[in-house]
Backbone as CSV, one residue per row, in Angstrom:
resi,resn,N_x,N_y,N_z,CA_x,CA_y,CA_z,C_x,C_y,C_z
1,MET,-8.265,-7.930,-22.466,-7.999,-8.449,-21.153,-9.284,-9.066,-20.616
2,ALA,-9.168,-10.203,-20.017,-10.332,-10.916,-19.508,-10.851,-10.280,-18.231
3,HIS,-12.180,-10.303,-18.071,-12.798,-9.798,-16.850,-12.932,-10.962,-15.879
4,HIS,-12.458,-10.767,-14.662,-12.531,-11.819,-13.657,-13.577,-11.453,-12.624
5,ASP,-14.447,-12.391,-12.323,-15.462,-12.191,-11.301,-14.945,-12.847,-10.031
6,HIS,-14.690,-12.043,-9.001,-14.073,-12.561,-7.785,-15.090,-12.873,-6.702
7,ARG,-16.300,-13.144,-7.078,-17.304,-13.514,-6.084,-17.081,-14.940,-5.617
8,THR,-17.615,-15.230,-4.445,-17.527,-16.586,-3.922,-18.452,-17.488,-4.733
9,PRO,-18.255,-18.818,-4.667,-19.098,-19.724,-5.459,-20.593,-19.555,-5.192
10,GLY,-20.976,-19.141,-3.988,-22.394,-18.943,-3.679,-22.944,-17.645,-4.240
11,GLY,-22.104,-16.824,-4.832,-22.546,-15.571,-5.416,-22.572,-14.419,-4.433
12,LYS,-22.035,-14.616,-3.243,-22.044,-13.559,-2.233,-21.066,-12.450,-2.623
13,ARG,-21.511,-11.208,-2.458,-20.652,-10.050,-2.722,-20.270,-9.425,-1.393
14,TYR,-19.046,-8.967,-1.326,-18.559,-8.327,-0.115,-18.540,-6.824,-0.311
15,TRP,-18.420,-6.065,0.770,-18.567,-4.611,0.692,-17.440,-3.956,-0.091
16,LEU,-16.261,-4.556,-0.200,-15.188,-3.966,-0.988,-15.242,-4.376,-2.464
17,ASP,-16.253,-5.155,-2.842,-16.450,-5.479,-4.255,-16.988,-4.272,-5.026
18,SER,-17.594,-3.342,-4.312,-18.139,-2.142,-4.945,-17.071,-1.056,-5.035
19,LYS,-16.919,-0.466,-6.216,-15.920,0.598,-6.403,-16.233,1.816,-5.532
20,ARG,-17.510,2.067,-5.260,-17.873,3.192,-4.394,-17.311,3.000,-2.996
21,ASN,-17.368,1.782,-2.478,-16.851,1.523,-1.138,-15.330,1.605,-1.102
22,VAL,-14.673,1.180,-2.160,-13.216,1.298,-2.227,-12.830,2.772,-2.224
23,ALA,-13.571,3.594,-2.946,-13.309,5.031,-2.967,-13.512,5.632,-1.577
24,LYS,-14.535,5.166,-0.855,-14.771,5.656,0.510,-13.578,5.343,1.414
25,VAL,-13.038,4.149,1.304,-11.880,3.765,2.113,-10.683,4.634,1.738
26,PHE,-10.484,4.850,0.458,-9.363,5.666,-0.018,-9.448,7.079,0.547
27,TYR,-10.610,7.705,0.449,-10.765,9.066,0.939,-10.714,9.131,2.465
28,ALA,-11.169,8.094,3.136,-11.059,8.057,4.598,-9.594,8.007,5.013
29,LEU,-8.775,7.248,4.303,-7.344,7.190,4.614,-6.674,8.540,4.370
30,ILE,-7.073,9.228,3.318,-6.523,10.565,3.062,-6.917,11.517,4.187
31,ALA,-8.175,11.451,4.629,-8.635,12.318,5.721,-7.852,12.037,7.004
32,ILE,-7.604,10.772,7.291,-6.823,10.411,8.477,-5.403,10.955,8.362
33,ASP,-4.825,10.846,7.185,-3.474,11.383,6.976,-3.440,12.898,7.193
34,VAL,-4.440,13.602,6.701,-4.491,15.054,6.889,-4.633,15.384,8.375
35,LEU,-5.439,14.610,9.100,-5.593,14.846,10.541,-4.277,14.608,11.284
36,TRP,-3.534,13.560,10.907,-2.234,13.321,11.537,-1.280,14.471,11.251
37,LEU,-1.309,14.973,10.045,-0.449,16.099,9.701,-0.855,17.345,10.493
38,ALA,-2.150,17.583,10.638,-2.630,18.726,11.414,-2.256,18.584,12.888
39,ALA,-2.253,17.372,13.401,-1.905,17.145,14.807,-0.466,17.548,15.100
40,ASP,0.382,17.556,14.080,1.778,17.966,14.255,1.908,19.400,14.774
41,PHE,0.912,20.232,14.520,0.973,21.630,14.933,0.648,21.825,16.413
42,PHE,0.085,20.828,17.083,-0.451,21.025,18.423,0.397,20.459,19.557
43,TYR,1.604,19.983,19.289,2.458,19.539,20.380,3.901,19.901,20.081
44,LYS,4.664,20.070,21.135,6.056,20.503,21.030,6.945,19.289,20.856
45,LYS,7.839,19.386,19.886,8.794,18.305,19.644,10.192,18.842,19.902
46,LYS,11.034,17.991,20.462,12.412,18.393,20.723,13.315,17.681,19.726
47,ALA,14.015,18.442,18.909,14.913,17.862,17.906,16.228,17.480,18.568
48,GLU,16.658,16.248,18.364,17.935,15.767,18.888,19.068,16.068,17.918
49,PHE,18.740,16.135,16.648,19.733,16.374,15.609,19.319,17.584,14.794
50,GLU,20.261,18.278,14.268,19.959,19.485,13.515,20.013,19.271,12.003
51,ALA,19.827,18.053,11.538,19.831,17.784,10.101,18.660,18.513,9.452
52,LEU,18.905,19.118,8.328,17.903,19.874,7.571,17.248,20.940,8.442
53,GLY,18.041,21.583,9.286,17.513,22.648,10.137,16.591,22.144,11.222
54,GLY,16.724,20.896,11.636,15.869,20.315,12.663,14.622,19.652,12.110
55,TRP,14.319,19.901,10.834,13.100,19.332,10.253,13.167,17.808,10.181
56,ALA,14.373,17.248,9.961,14.507,15.808,9.788,14.371,15.048,11.097
57,ASP,14.301,15.745,12.205,14.132,15.064,13.493,12.911,15.623,14.201
58,GLY,11.773,15.321,13.675,10.539,15.709,14.323,9.955,17.024,13.869
59,GLY,10.406,17.567,12.755,9.830,18.797,12.232,8.401,18.571,11.774
60,ILE,7.688,19.661,11.583,6.281,19.568,11.181,6.178,18.860,9.831
61,GLY,5.446,17.781,9.823,5.210,17.036,8.593,6.299,16.060,8.208
62,PHE,7.372,15.952,8.988,8.464,15.064,8.590,8.018,13.606,8.572
63,TYR,7.391,13.152,9.653,7.041,11.734,9.731,5.984,11.321,8.707
64,PRO,4.951,12.134,8.440,4.038,11.758,7.353,4.741,11.692,5.993
65,VAL,5.624,12.649,5.730,6.356,12.644,4.458,7.278,11.436,4.394
66,TYR,7.981,11.177,5.491,8.896,10.030,5.561,8.136,8.717,5.345
67,GLY,6.980,8.582,5.980,6.163,7.377,5.816,5.655,7.208,4.402
68,PHE,5.197,8.304,3.800,4.696,8.231,2.434,5.801,7.837,1.467
69,VAL,6.958,8.484,1.590,8.082,8.170,0.697,8.522,6.723,0.894
70,GLY,8.578,6.280,2.152,8.965,4.890,2.423,7.995,3.889,1.806
71,ALA,6.690,4.136,1.967,5.689,3.240,1.389,5.751,3.263,-0.134
72,PHE,5.954,4.439,-0.705,6.055,4.575,-2.155,7.246,3.765,-2.681
73,LEU,8.376,3.867,-1.997,9.565,3.112,-2.423,9.358,1.603,-2.267
74,LEU,8.624,1.202,-1.229,8.315,-0.228,-1.072,7.466,-0.745,-2.232
75,VAL,6.501,0.056,-2.666,5.660,-0.355,-3.799,6.497,-0.472,-5.064
76,LEU,7.382,0.490,-5.296,8.252,0.418,-6.481,9.155,-0.815,-6.422
77,ALA,9.704,-1.113,-5.238,10.557,-2.291,-5.089,9.751,-3.572,-5.320
78,ALA,8.511,-3.609,-4.825,7.671,-4.799,-5.006,7.344,-5.020,-6.479
79,LYS,7.135,-3.945,-7.227,6.865,-4.087,-8.660,8.059,-4.722,-9.379
80,GLN,9.256,-4.314,-8.991,10.447,-4.893,-9.607,10.640,-6.346,-9.168
81,MET,10.368,-6.624,-7.909,10.490,-8.006,-7.421,9.495,-8.922,-8.121
82,ARG,8.337,-8.390,-8.471,7.324,-9.184,-9.160,7.866,-9.710,-10.488
83,ARG,8.625,-8.879,-11.179,9.211,-9.314,-12.455,10.123,-10.516,-12.268
84,VAL,10.863,-10.530,-11.176,11.831,-11.597,-10.927,11.145,-12.839,-10.371
85,LEU,10.184,-12.654,-9.461,9.608,-13.773,-8.723,8.348,-14.369,-9.341
86,MET,7.725,-13.675,-10.276,6.451,-14.142,-10.811,6.624,-15.407,-11.655
87,ARG,5.715,-16.329,-11.452,5.686,-17.575,-12.211,4.598,-17.484,-13.285
88,PRO,4.718,-18.269,-14.353,3.651,-18.274,-15.367,2.324,-18.742,-14.758
89,GLU,1.233,-18.356,-15.391,-0.082,-18.655,-14.863,-0.321,-20.160,-14.690
90,ASP,0.229,-20.975,-15.584,0.005,-22.424,-15.502,1.215,-23.149,-14.900
91,TYR,1.962,-22.499,-14.048,3.208,-23.054,-13.495,2.968,-24.391,-12.782
92,TYR,1.981,-24.442,-11.907,1.745,-25.675,-11.149,1.081,-26.744,-12.015
93,ASP,0.232,-26.338,-12.951,-0.391,-27.310,-13.843,0.660,-28.006,-14.708
94,ARG,1.652,-27.264,-15.178,2.704,-27.857,-16.007,3.509,-28.876,-15.201
95,GLU,3.784,-28.573,-13.928,4.544,-29.518,-13.108,3.764,-30.804,-12.887
96,GLU,2.457,-30.700,-12.666,1.640,-31.891,-12.461,1.607,-32.740,-13.736
97,ARG,1.458,-32.099,-14.886,1.405,-32.839,-16.143,2.726,-33.513,-16.435
98,SER,3.831,-32.795,-16.222,5.126,-33.395,-16.545,5.509,-34.474,-15.530
99,GLY,5.044,-34.344,-14.296,5.370,-35.352,-13.273,4.548,-36.613,-13.425
100,SER,3.347,-36.520,-13.972,2.490,-37.696,-14.099,2.690,-38.432,-15.407
101,SER,3.495,-37.901,-16.307,3.696,-38.544,-17.612,4.616,-39.709,-17.531
């Protein structure tokens, strides 16, 4: 597999070009998620529906779990859509060559 250098033509590197910084962002997002989950313990929620014993309507941890599952399913759907929608790497070059002939 070819290695691609995604630097700008001037050679400038951005802060997310470093794997260490990407890891910092990843762990910061996990920490934020844990804090949101912990915040669920500190306020009273009123369940309107009794599905799953009230857990499905504002139970502790329901919304973080619901959000994670939803995002996970979106990623899986996007991977499948990529198979259908992806064009070959030289798609536009081929059209230019065939149109100018």
